[in-house]
DOKERO-338403 format. One record per residue: x, y, z of N, C-alpha, C in turn. Coordinates in steps of 0.2 Angstrom, whole numbers, padded with zeros to 4 digits, always signed. Example, Ala and Ser with C-alpha at 12.3 -4.5 7.8 and 13.67 -1.06 7.14 Angstrom:
residues 2
+0066-0028+0039+0062-0022+0039+0066-0016+0039 +0064-0011+0035+0068-0005+0036+0064+0000+0039 
***
This chain:
residues 430
+0016-0033-0073+0018-0041-0074+0015-0046-0068 +0013-0051-0071+0010-0056-0065+0016-0059-0062 +0015-0058-0054+0022-0060-0049+0023-0067-0050 +0019-0072-0053+0021-0078-0052+0026-0081-0059 +0026-0076-0063+0030-0075-0069+0037-0075-0067 +0039-0072-0061+0045-0070-0061+0050-0078-0057 +0047-0082-0054+0050-0087-0053+0050-0093-0058 +0043-0092-0062+0043-0096-0069+0050-0095-0073 +0050-0087-0074+0057-0086-0080+0063-0088-0077 +0064-0088-0070+0070-0090-0065+0072-0097-0069 +0065-0102-0067+0066-0109-0069+0068-0111-0076 +0064-0106-0081+0064-0109-0087+0073-0106-0090 +0074-0099-0087+0081-0098-0090+0085-0105-0087 +0085-0107-0081+0090-0111-0077+0089-0117-0082 +0084-0120-0085+0083-0127-0089+0087-0125-0095 +0085-0120-0098+0089-0118-0104+0097-0116-0104 +0098-0114-0099+0106-0115-0098+0110-0121-0096 +0105-0125-0093+0109-0132-0090+0107-0135-0096 +0103-0134-0101+0104-0138-0108+0111-0137-0112 +0111-0129-0112+0115-0126-0117+0122-0126-0114 +0123-0124-0108+0130-0121-0106+0135-0127-0106 +0133-0134-0102+0136-0138-0102+0139-0141-0110 +0136-0141-0114+0137-0143-0122+0141-0137-0124 +0141-0133-0124+0146-0129-0126+0151-0129-0123 +0151-0130-0117+0157-0130-0112+0160-0136-0114 +0158-0141-0116+0162-0147-0118+0164-0148-0125 +0163-0144-0128+0163-0144-0135+0169-0139-0137 +0170-0132-0133+0174-0126-0135+0179-0127-0129 +0178-0129-0123+0183-0129-0118+0187-0136-0116 +0193-0136-0117+0194-0142-0116+0198-0144-0108 +0198-0138-0107+0201-0139-0098+0195-0139-0094 +0195-0144-0089+0191-0146-0083+0193-0143-0076 +0187-0144-0072+0190-0142-0065+0194-0146-0061 +0201-0143-0060+0205-0148-0056+0202-0151-0049 +0197-0156-0050+0194-0159-0044+0191-0166-0045 +0192-0170-0040+0189-0178-0042+0182-0177-0044 +0181-0183-0047+0172-0184-0049+0170-0184-0043 +0170-0188-0039+0168-0190-0031+0166-0184-0028 +0172-0180-0029+0171-0173-0024+0165-0168-0029 +0166-0167-0035+0162-0163-0038+0154-0165-0037 +0154-0170-0038+0146-0174-0037+0145-0172-0029 +0148-0175-0024+0147-0172-0017+0144-0164-0016 +0148-0161-0020+0147-0153-0019+0141-0150-0023 +0140-0153-0029+0133-0152-0034+0127-0154-0030 +0129-0161-0028+0123-0164-0024+0120-0161-0017 +0125-0158-0015+0123-0154-0009+0122-0147-0009 +0123-0144-0013+0121-0139-0016+0111-0139-0019 +0111-0144-0021+0105-0146-0026+0100-0147-0020 +0101-0154-0015+0098-0155-0010+0096-0148-0006 +0100-0146-0003+0101-0142+0003+0097-0137+0000 +0097-0134-0005+0092-0129-0008+0086-0128-0009 +0085-0134-0009+0076-0138-0009+0075-0136-0003 +0080-0139+0001+0077-0142+0008+0076-0132+0011 +0081-0127+0008+0080-0122+0012+0074-0119+0009 +0073-0118+0003+0067-0116+0001+0059-0118+0005 +0059-0124+0006+0054-0127+0009+0052-0122+0016 +0059-0122+0020+0059-0121+0027+0059-0114+0026 +0062-0110+0022+0061-0102+0022+0055-0100+0021 +0052-0103+0016+0045-0100+0014+0039-0104+0019 +0040-0109+0021+0035-0111+0026+0035-0107+0033 +0040-0102+0034+0041-0099+0040+0039-0090+0038 +0041-0092+0032+0038-0083+0029+0031-0083+0028 +0027-0088+0025+0020-0088+0025+0018-0086+0032 +0019-0091+0036+0018-0090+0043+0018-0084+0047 +0025-0081+0046+0025-0074+0048+0021-0069+0045 +0022-0071+0040+0015-0064+0034+0010-0066+0037 +0006-0072+0039-0001-0074+0040-0002-0071+0047 +0002-0073+0051+0002-0070+0059+0002-0063+0059 +0006-0060+0056+0008-0051+0058+0001-0048+0053 +0000-0051+0048-0008-0048+0046-0014-0050+0049 -0014-0055+0052-0019-0057+0057-0021-0052+0063 -0014-0051+0066-0011-0046+0071-0013-0039+0070 -0011-0037+0063-0014-0032+0060-0020-0028+0057 -0020-0032+0051-0025-0032+0046-0026-0036+0041 -0031-0038+0040-0032-0046+0034-0030-0041+0027 -0031-0035+0026-0032-0030+0020-0021-0032+0020 -0017-0032+0025-0010-0033+0023-0008-0039+0021 -0012-0044+0021-0010-0050+0019-0005-0050+0011 -0010-0046+0008-0009-0045+0000+0000-0040+0000 -0003-0038+0004+0003-0032+0004+0011-0035+0004 +0009-0040+0009+0015-0042+0011+0019-0048+0006 +0013-0053+0005+0014-0056-0001+0015-0055-0008 +0014-0049-0009+0016-0046-0017+0022-0044-0015 +0027-0044-0012+0033-0041-0011+0037-0045-0017 +0040-0041-0021+0044-0045-0027+0050-0047-0024 +0053-0045-0019+0060-0049-0015+0057-0057-0015 +0052-0058-0012+0050-0065-0010+0050-0070-0017 +0047-0067-0021+0047-0070-0028+0054-0072-0032 +0058-0066-0031+0064-0066-0033+0069-0073-0031 +0067-0071-0022+0070-0077-0017+0068-0085-0021 +0062-0085-0023+0060-0091-0024+0063-0094-0031 +0063-0090-0035+0067-0090-0042+0073-0093-0042 +0076-0088-0039+0083-0091-0037+0085-0097-0034 +0081-0098-0030+0083-0105-0024+0082-0112-0029 +0076-0110-0033+0074-0115-0037+0079-0116-0044 +0081-0110-0046+0086-0110-0051+0092-0114-0051 +0094-0111-0044+0100-0116-0041+0100-0122-0041 +0094-0125-0040+0093-0132-0037+0093-0136-0045 +0090-0132-0050+0089-0136-0058+0096-0137-0061 +0100-0130-0060+0104-0129-0063+0110-0135-0060 +0111-0136-0053+0115-0139-0050+0115-0148-0053 +0107-0149-0053+0107-0155-0056+0109-0156-0062 +0108-0151-0067+0110-0150-0075+0118-0152-0075 +0120-0149-0069+0128-0149-0071+0130-0155-0068 +0127-0157-0063+0128-0165-0059+0129-0171-0065 +0123-0169-0070+0123-0174-0075+0128-0174-0080 +0131-0170-0081+0138-0171-0085+0145-0171-0081 +0143-0173-0076+0151-0174-0070+0152-0181-0074 +0159-0183-0076+0162-0189-0079+0156-0191-0084 +0153-0188-0087+0150-0191-0093+0152-0195-0099 +0149-0202-0100+0152-0204-0103+0159-0206-0103 +0162-0207-0096+0166-0209-0093+0173-0206-0095 +0171-0199-0097+0178-0195-0098+0181-0191-0092 +0179-0194-0086+0180-0190-0078+0182-0184-0078 +0177-0179-0083+0179-0173-0083+0174-0169-0078 +0175-0163-0076+0171-0159-0072+0170-0153-0076 +0164-0150-0078+0164-0144-0081+0165-0140-0076 +0172-0135-0079+0174-0130-0074+0170-0123-0075 +0165-0120-0082+0162-0116-0080+0156-0117-0077 +0151-0123-0078+0146-0123-0075+0146-0125-0066 +0152-0126-0065+0153-0128-0058+0155-0120-0054 +0157-0116-0060+0158-0109-0057+0150-0107-0055 +0147-0106-0061+0140-0105-0062+0137-0107-0054 +0137-0113-0053+0133-0116-0048+0136-0112-0040 +0142-0110-0041+0146-0108-0034+0142-0100-0036 +0143-0096-0040+0140-0089-0040+0132-0091-0040 +0128-0095-0041+0122-0094-0039+0121-0097-0033 +0124-0100-0030+0124-0102-0022+0126-0096-0018 +0130-0091-0019+0132-0086-0019+0123-0081-0018 +0122-0080-0023+0116-0076-0023+0112-0078-0020 +0110-0083-0021+0105-0087-0017+0106-0086-0008 +0112-0085-0005+0115-0083+0001+0111-0076+0003 +0113-0072-0002+0113-0065-0003+0105-0063-0002 +0101-0068-0006+0094-0065-0006+0090-0069+0001 +0093-0074+0003+0090-0077+0011+0091-0071+0016 +0099-0069+0016+0100-0062+0021+0095-0058+0020 +0092-0054+0012+0090-0049+0012+0082-0051+0014 +0081-0057+0012+0072-0059+0015+0072-0061+0021 +0078-0063+0025+0076-0062+0033+0076-0056+0035 +0080-0050+0032+0079-0043+0034+0074-0041+0033 +0069-0042+0028+0063-0039+0025+0058-0043+0029 +0057-0049+0032+0054-0050+0038+0055-0048+0043 +0059-0045+0046+0061-0042+0051+0057-0035+0051 +0057-0032+0044+0052-0027+0043+0045-0029+0046 +0043-0034+0047+0036-0035+0050+0034-0032+0057 +0040-0028+0060+0039-0026+0067+0034-0021+0065 +0029-0018+0071+0024-0016+0071+0026-0007+0068 +0032-0006+0071+0035+0002+0070+0037+0001+0062 +0041-0004+0059+0041-0004+0053+0035-0004+0048 +0032-0007+0050+0025-0009+0046+0022-0002+0045 +0023+0002+0051+0017+0010+0050+0020+0015+0047 +0028+0013+0047+0032+0017+0043+0032+0017+0037 +0032+0010+0034+0030+0008+0028+0024+0010+0024 +0019+0010+0029+0013+0012+0026+0012+0019+0024 +0014+0023+0030+0015+0030+0030+0019+0032+0023 +0025+0030+0021+0029+0031+0015+0026+0031+0010 +0022+0025+0010+0018+0025+0003+0012+0028+0002 +0008+0031+0009+0004+0036+0008+0006+0042+0007 +0011+0043+0008+0015+0051+0007+0017+0049+0000 +0019+0044-0003+0020+0044-0010+0016+0044-0015 +0010+0043-0011+0003+0043-0016-0003+0049-0015 -0001+0051-0010-0002+0059-0009+0002+0065-0013 +0008+0063-0014+0012+0067-0020+0011+0067-0028 +0009+0059-0027+0008+0059-0036+0001+0060-0038 -0004+0060-0030-0010+0060-0035-0012+0069-0034 -0009+0071-0031-0011+0078-0030-0005+0083-0032 -0002+0082-0037+0003+0085-0041-0001+0090-0045 +0002+0095-0045+0000+0099-0050-0001+0098-0059 -0005+0096-0061-0006+0095-0068-0010+0100-0072 -0008+0100-0079-0010+0106-0082-0018+0104-0085 -0021+0099-0083-0029+0099-0085-0032+0100-0079 -0030+0101-0073-0034+0099-0067-0035+0106-0064 -0040+0108-0062-0043+0113-0057-0047+0112-0054 -0051+0118-0050-0055+0116-0044-0063+0118-0049 -0066+0113-0045-0073+0112-0048-0078+0113-0043 -0084+0111-0043-0090+0112-0037-0095+0107-0040 -0099+0104-0034-0103+0101-0038-0108+0104-0040 -0110+0109-0041-0115+0115-0045-0113+0114-0052 -0106+0114-0054-0103+0114-0060-0106+0106-0063 -0104+0102-0059-0106+0096-0061-0111+0094-0064 -0118+0097-0059-0123+0097-0060-0126+0100-0066 -0124+0106-0068-0124+0109-0074-0122+0106-0079 -0116+0102-0079-0113+0099-0084-0117+0094-0087 -0120+0091-0083-0123+0083-0083-0129+0083-0084 -0132+0087-0086-0139+0090-0089-0142+0084-0095 -0136+0085-0099-0137+0083-0107-0133+0076-0108 -0129+0072-0103-0127+0066-0104-0131+0061-0107 -0129+0060-0111-0134+0053-0115-0131+0046-0114 -0123+0045-0114-0121+0038-0113-0120+0038-0108 -0123+0031-0106-0120+0029-0098-0118+0023-0099 -0110+0022-0096-0108+0015-0095-0108+0011-0088 -0111+0006-0088-0112+0002-0083-0107-0002-0081 -0106-0007-0074-0102-0011-0073-0104-0018-0077 -0100-0022-0079-0103-0028-0081-0099-0034-0079 -0102-0039-0075-0098-0045-0073-0098-0044-0065 -0094-0048-0062-0091-0049-0055-0090-0041-0051 -0089-0043-0045-0089-0036-0041-0080-0036-0041 -0079-0028-0044-0072-0027-0045-0070-0021-0042 -0065-0018-0039-0063-0012-0036-0060-0008-0041 -0062+0000-0042-0059+0004-0047-0052+0005-0043 -0045+0002-0048-0039+0003-0046-0036+0010-0048 -0036+0012-0054-0034+0018-0057-0037+0020-0062 -0039+0027-0062-0041+0030-0069-0037+0034-0072 -0036+0033-0079-0032+0037-0083-0036+0043-0089 -0035+0048-0081-0038+0055-0084-0036+0057-0091 -0030+0057-0092-0026+0059-0099-0031+0057-0104 -0031+0050-0105-0032+0046-0110-0042+0049-0110 -0043+0048-0105-0050+0051-0105-0053+0057-0108 -0048+0062-0106-0049+0068-0109-0047+0068-0119 -0042+0064-0120-0041+0063-0126-0048+0059-0129 -0050+0055-0126-0057+0053-0129-0061+0057-0131 -0063+0061-0124-0069+0066-0124-0068+0071-0129 -0061+0073-0130-0060+0080-0135-0062+0078-0142 -0059+0070-0144-0060+0068-0150-0068+0067-0153 -0071+0065-0148-0080+0065-0148-0083+0072-0147 -0079+0077-0145-0081+0084-0142-0087+0082-0137 -0084+0078-0132-0089+0075-0126-0085+0079-0120 -0092+0078-0115-0090+0078-0107-0090+0071-0104 -0086+0069-0099-0086+0062-0096-0086+0066-0090 -0092+0063-0086-0093+0063-0080-0093+0057-0074 -0087+0056-0072-0087+0051-0067-0090+0049-0060 -0095+0044-0061-0099+0042-0055-0097+0037-0050 -0089+0036-0050-0086+0031-0045-0081+0033-0043 -0078+0032-0038-0070+0035-0038-0065+0029-0037 -0059+0029-0038-0055+0026-0035-0055+0023-0029 -0054+0016-0028-0056+0013-0022-0064+0009-0020 -0068+0011-0026-0076+0009-0026-0075+0002-0027 -0081-0001-0025-0081-0008-0027-0087-0007-0031 -0087-0011-0038-0093-0008-0044-0094-0016-0045 -0102-0015-0043-0106-0022-0044-0110-0020-0050 -0114-0026-0051-0118-0028-0059-0122-0022-0060 -0122-0019-0065-0126-0014-0065-0124-0007-0063 -0120-0007-0059-0116-0001-0056-0115+0004-0062 -0117+0010-0061-0115+0016-0066-0109+0018-0065 -0102+0018-0069-0096+0019-0069-0095+0026-0072 -0098+0029-0077-0098+0036-0080-0103+0037-0085 -0105+0043-0084-0109+0046-0090-0106+0051-0095 -0108+0051-0099-0104+0055-0107-0110+0058-0112 -0108+0063-0114-0111+0067-0118-0108+0066-0125 -0112+0065-0131-0108+0062-0138-0112+0057-0140 -0108+0053-0145-0111+0049-0150-0111+0041-0144 -0117+0040-0145-0117+0033-0141-0117+0027-0143 -0110+0028-0147-0107+0022-0150-0103+0017-0147 -0104+0011-0148-0100+0005-0145-0092+0006-0145 -0090+0010-0151-0082+0010-0150-0080+0016-0145 -0084+0021-0145-0083+0026-0139-0083+0025-0131 -0089+0019-0133-0089+0015-0124-0085+0012-0124 -0081+0008-0127-0076+0003-0127-0070+0008-0123 -0069+0013-0128-0063+0017-0127-0064+0019-0119 -0069+0023-0116-0070+0023-0111-0069+0019-0104 -0071+0013-0107-0071+0006-0101-0064+0006-0100 -0060+0006-0107-0051+0005-0106-0047+0009-0102 -0051+0016-0100-0048+0019-0096-0049+0018-0089 -0053+0015-0087-0053+0012-0079-0052+0006-0080 -0048+0006-0075-0044-0001-0073-0047-0004-0066 -0050-0010-0066-0052-0013-0061-0049-0019-0058 -0049-0020-0053-0045-0027-0051-0048-0030-0046 -0048-0034-0042-0051-0040-0036-0050-0037-0030 -0045-0032-0029-0045-0029-0023-0043-0022-0024 -0042-0017-0019-0041-0011-0020-0032-0009-0018 -0031-0004-0022-0022-0003-0023-0022+0003-0020 -0014+0003-0019-0011+0012-0015-0012+0015-0023 -0011+0014-0029-0011+0018-0034-0017+0024-0036 -0015+0027-0035-0022+0035-0036-0025+0035-0030 -0025+0032-0024-0029+0030-0019-0026+0031-0011 -0027+0039-0011-0021+0040-0003-0028+0038+0001 -0034+0037+0000-0039+0033+0007-0035+0026+0010 -0032+0022+0004-0030+0015+0006-0026+0015+0011 -0019+0020+0011-0015+0019+0015-0017+0022+0022 -0021+0026+0023-0025+0029+0029-0029+0023+0031 -0033+0020+0028-0038+0015+0029-0035+0009+0033 -0028+0006+0029-0026+0002+0032-0021+0004+0040 -0020+0010+0040-0019+0012+0046-0022+0013+0051 -0028+0015+0049-0035+0016+0053-0035+0007+0056 -0035+0003+0051-0037-0005+0053-0031-0006+0059 -0025-0004+0058-0022-0008+0062-0022-0003+0069 -0024+0003+0069-0027+0006+0076-0030+0002+0079 -0038+0002+0076-0044-0001+0079-0043-0008+0079 -0037-0012+0076-0037-0018+0080-0033-0019+0086 -0028-0015+0088-0024-0014+0093-0028-0014+0099 -0034-0007+0097-0039-0007+0102-0044-0010+0103 -0045-0016+0101-0049-0021+0100-0048-0025+0109 -0053-0027+0110-0053-0031+0118-0048-0035+0119 -0047-0040+0112-0044-0044+0114-0036-0043+0113 -0034-0038+0111-0026-0036+0109-0025-0029+0116 -0029-0026+0115-0029-0020+0121-0022-0017+0120 -0019-0014+0116-0014-0010+0113-0014-0004+0111 -0017+0002+0116-0017+0007+0114-0011+0012+0111 -0005+0009+0113+0001+0012+0110+0002+0012+0104 +0001+0006+0101+0001+0005+0093-0004+0009+0091 -0010+0009+0094-0016+0015+0090-0011+0023+0091 -0008+0023+0095-0004+0031+0095+0001+0031+0092 +0005+0027+0089+0009+0026+0084+0007+0026+0078 +0000+0022+0075-0003+0025+0070-0007+0030+0069 -0008+0034+0074-0011+0042+0074-0005+0046+0071 +0002+0044+0074+0008+0049+0071+0007+0050+0063 +0008+0043+0061+0008+0042+0054+0000+0046+0050 -0005+0045+0052-0011+0047+0049-0010+0055+0050 -0010+0056+0055-0009+0065+0057-0004+0069+0051 +0002+0064+0050+0007+0067+0045+0004+0065+0039 +0000+0061+0037-0003+0062+0030-0009+0067+0028 -0011+0069+0035-0017+0074+0035-0014+0081+0035 -0007+0082+0038-0004+0088+0036-0002+0089+0028 -0001+0084+0025+0002+0084+0018-0004+0086+0014 -0010+0081+0016-0016+0084+0012-0019+0089+0013 -0019+0092+0019-0018+0100+0019-0016+0105+0015 -0011+0103+0014-0006+0108+0008-0010+0106+0001 -0013+0100-0001-0017+0100-0007-0022+0103-0009 -0024+0102-0017-0031+0104-0018-0036+0100-0018 -0039+0099-0013-0042+0095-0013-0050+0094-0016 -0051+0100-0018-0057+0100-0023-0055+0100-0030 -0049+0098-0032-0048+0098-0040-0054+0090-0043 -0056+0093-0047-0062+0089-0049-0063+0088-0056 -0061+0094-0058-0063+0094-0065-0056+0095-0072 -0055+0091-0076-0049+0091-0081-0052+0093-0086 -0047+0098-0090-0047+0103-0096-0043+0101-0101 -0046+0101-0108-0041+0099-0115-0037+0106-0113 -0032+0105-0121-0026+0111-0118-0032+0116-0123 -0037+0116-0123-0041+0122-0125-0043+0125-0122 -0043+0123-0114-0047+0125-0109-0053+0123-0107 -0056+0118-0111-0063+0116-0113-0063+0110-0107 -0068+0110-0104-0069+0104-0098-0072+0098-0101 -0066+0093-0100-0067+0086-0103-0069+0080-0098 -0068+0081-0092-0069+0075-0088-0071+0078-0080 -0076+0078-0077-0077+0080-0070-0078+0072-0067 -0072+0071-0062-0072+0065-0057-0072+0067-0051 -0074+0061-0047-0073+0064-0041-0066+0061-0036 -0065+0065-0031-0061+0065-0026-0064+0066-0018 -0059+0063-0014-0062+0065-0008-0062+0074-0004 -0064+0073+0000-0065+0080+0003-0062+0081+0008 -0061+0086+0010-0054+0088+0017-0060+0083+0024 -0067+0084+0024-0071+0081+0029-0071+0072+0028 -0068+0070+0022-0069+0064+0020-0065+0060+0023 -0058+0066+0023-0053+0063+0026-0052+0063+0032 -0054+0069+0036-0055+0068+0044-0059+0063+0046 -0065+0061+0042-0069+0055+0046-0065+0050+0045 -0062+0049+0039-0059+0042+0038-0055+0040+0043 -0050+0046+0045-0043+0046+0049-0045+0045+0056 -0051+0048+0059-0052+0050+0067-0059+0046+0070 -0064+0044+0065-0071+0042+0068-0069+0036+0072 -0066+0031+0067-0067+0024+0071-0061+0024+0077 -0056+0026+0076-0053+0028+0081-0054+0029+0087 -0059+0037+0086-0062+0039+0092-0067+0035+0096 -0071+0030+0089-0075+0026+0094-0073+0021+0098 -0068+0017+0094-0065+0012+0096-0061+0013+0102 -0057+0019+0102-0055+0021+0109-0055+0026+0114 -0062+0028+0115-0067+0031+0119-0064+0029+0126 -0063+0022+0127-0060+0020+0135-0054+0020+0136 -0049+0026+0132-0043+0024+0132-0041+0032+0134 -0038+0034+0139-0034+0041+0140-0029+0042+0135 -0024+0038+0135-0020+0037+0130-0021+0041+0124 -0026+0036+0121-0031+0036+0113-0032+0045+0113 -0037+0047+0118-0038+0053+0118-0035+0060+0118 -0030+0058+0123-0024+0063+0123-0022+0063+0116 -0019+0057+0113-0016+0058+0107-0020+0061+0101 -0027+0059+0101-0031+0063+0097-0031+0071+0097 -0033+0071+0103-0035+0079+0104-0028+0082+0101 -0021+0080+0104-0016+0083+0101-0016+0085+0093 -0017+0078+0091-0018+0079+0082-0022+0085+0080 -0027+0083+0084-0033+0090+0081-0031+0097+0081 -0029+0098+0088-0025+0105+0089-0019+0108+0085 -0015+0102+0084-0010+0104+0080-0013+0105+0072 -0016+0100+0072-0018+0099+0064-0024+0107+0061 -0025+0109+0067-0029+0115+0066-0025+0120+0065 -0019+0121+0068-0014+0126+0067-0011+0127+0060 -0012+0121+0056-0007+0122+0050-0012+0120+0043 -0018+0121+0043-0024+0122+0038-0027+0129+0039 -0031+0130+0033-0033+0136+0030-0039+0137+0037 -0041+0144+0036-0048+0144+0040-0053+0142+0039 -0056+0139+0034-0062+0134+0032-0060+0128+0035 -0055+0126+0032-0053+0119+0036-0053+0119+0043 -0049+0123+0046-0048+0122+0053-0055+0124+0057 -0061+0127+0055-0067+0127+0057-0069+0119+0058 -0069+0117+0053-0069+0108+0053-0065+0105+0057 -0060+0107+0057-0056+0103+0063-0057+0104+0070 -0059+0110+0073-0063+0113+0077-0069+0110+0081 -0074+0108+0074-0079+0106+0078-0078+0099+0077 -0072+0094+0073-0072+0088+0076-0068+0088+0083 -0065+0094+0085-0062+0094+0091-0066+0096+0098 -0073+0097+0096-0078+0099+0100-0081+0093+0101 -0084+0088+0096-0085+0082+0095-0084+0077+0100 -0076+0077+0100-0072+0074+0102-0072+0076+0110 -0071+0081+0112-0073+0082+0120-0078+0081+0122 -0085+0081+0118-0091+0079+0120-0092+0072+0122 -0087+0069+0118-0088+0061+0120-0085+0060+0125 -0079+0063+0127-0076+0063+0132-0080+0064+0139 -0084+0070+0139-0088+0070+0143-0094+0066+0144 -0096+0062+0140-0100+0058+0140-0098+0051+0142 -0091+0050+0142-0089+0043+0143-0089+0040+0149 -0087+0036+0153-0088+0032+0159-0081+0036+0163 -0078+0038+0162-0072+0042+0165-0074+0045+0171 -0071+0044+0177-0072+0049+0182-0070+0056+0181 -0071+0061+0186-0070+0068+0182-0062+0069+0183 -0057+0066+0186-0050+0066+0185-0047+0063+0178 -0050+0057+0177-0048+0055+0171-0051+0059+0164 -0058+0062+0165-0060+0067+0160-0055+0073+0159 -0052+0074+0166-0049+0081+0165-0042+0078+0160 -0040+0072+0162-0032+0070+0159-0033+0067+0152 -0040+0065+0150-0039+0063+0143-0043+0071+0139 -0043+0076+0141-0042+0082+0137-0037+0086+0138 -0031+0084+0140-0024+0087+0139-0020+0084+0133 -0019+0087+0128-0017+0084+0122-0008+0083+0125 -0007+0077+0122+0000+0074+0123+0000+0070+0116 +0006+0072+0114+0008+0068+0108+0010+0063+0108 +0012+0059+0116+0015+0052+0116+0008+0048+0120 +0004+0053+0120-0002+0048+0123-0002+0050+0131 +0003+0046+0135+0004+0047+0141+0011+0048+0142 +0012+0053+0139+0021+0055+0140+0022+0061+0143 +0020+0066+0139+0023+0074+0142+0016+0077+0140 +0014+0081+0144+0008+0084+0144+0009+0091+0142 +0006+0095+0137+0006+0100+0134+0002+0107+0140 +0004+0109+0144+0001+0112+0149+0002+0120+0146 -0004+0122+0146-0007+0128+0145-0007+0133+0150 -0005+0139+0147-0006+0146+0152-0012+0146+0157 -0012+0148+0163-0018+0149+0169-0023+0154+0162 -0021+0158+0159-0028+0162+0157-0029+0160+0150 -0027+0155+0149-0030+0151+0142-0031+0143+0143 -0036+0144+0146-0041+0137+0148-0043+0132+0143 -0046+0136+0136-0049+0133+0132-0048+0126+0131 -0042+0126+0130-0039+0119+0128-0040+0113+0132 -0038+0116+0139-0037+0110+0144-0044+0111+0147 -0050+0114+0148-0055+0114+0150-0057+0118+0156 -0051+0122+0156-0051+0127+0164-0044+0124+0168 -0043+0128+0172-0038+0127+0177-0039+0122+0182 -0045+0121+0185-0048+0116+0188-0049+0110+0186 -0048+0108+0178-0047+0100+0176-0042+0099+0176 -0036+0103+0177-0028+0102+0175-0026+0097+0182 -0023+0092+0180-0021+0088+0184-0013+0085+0183 -0009+0084+0188-0003+0081+0188-0003+0074+0186 +0002+0072+0181+0002+0066+0179+0009+0063+0181 
***
């Protein structure tokens, strides 16, 4: 549903109610509100004028705050904040209250009857109360723009996407690049993108399986969720009848949008967390503590991803025949996305180095042996970067002490276990 339809629906409903309700009330209800005409007009006029003024002030402040915080955190967060449904419901309620108040005001003392519509006046009061409650919720939502709550919200969204993306499906199992090449030898149909650049927002794997099974075909995805498709970019290849109907059905299973979304894309939540971290590490802001808080959420996402089958890239029909081969990020892809840029931009911060080292050391303890080797190799890369940095010997020793708070509580090791700290001679008191 397009978000602009939400306030449009509120406005249309208020117009319809403003036309029908007072007329029905005038015809079927003989009693009116026990209130003088001047008082009722003052009450309805105050509600209408005040609601429009409130709408302008609240949404001006809201958009300024959203823009300011998005610039501080990441420009990609503008859309995330601006698409909050509460914002559009609040706008709709404010506009509806204004318009219905005007409609009710037109029926006060209509044709000299000296009457005040009872039911319509009560509806205005109820809408006013609803507007106040929505205003309170909106203020609370703006309060959620604090950095800690933004990071927590991004982490929660990422955890939901990881759980939904890597849930156990009856049609998925592990695959390999070799099997993909074997299956792609006799692919005849090539589907390319036509039009302006767009991002892949989601892929309906189940629908692709049904279409491929109906045509006794195999579909190999050449793009992944989150990729930007340009004119002529290959979307997928398929074996089977190269008919326009089959191609159109395959295209309908690939959903495109102007920008990436969280749907089916665990990388996007991690991407935004990394954006916030490296923005905080820029010389203009110089806030390594925010980067450390972002690493907290990133490490949690990696721990959850470590429990998933990241090699699942083939989908089977109910007969066990492979029908779709699709692309998924590997463990190395997630590790590079999570830490490469933070390591590069945070190379001058002892606090960030210590937190990164803590994340890698603890991550290596909760993954299998193959993934642990990748983490240990990355840890060695981090240590070599520390050795090449401009730190003096004492700072290098401090940077190689893992600390979950960055600069808070050193996790000191036994004297006989110098591997993690670089030897007893490099241990420092902080």
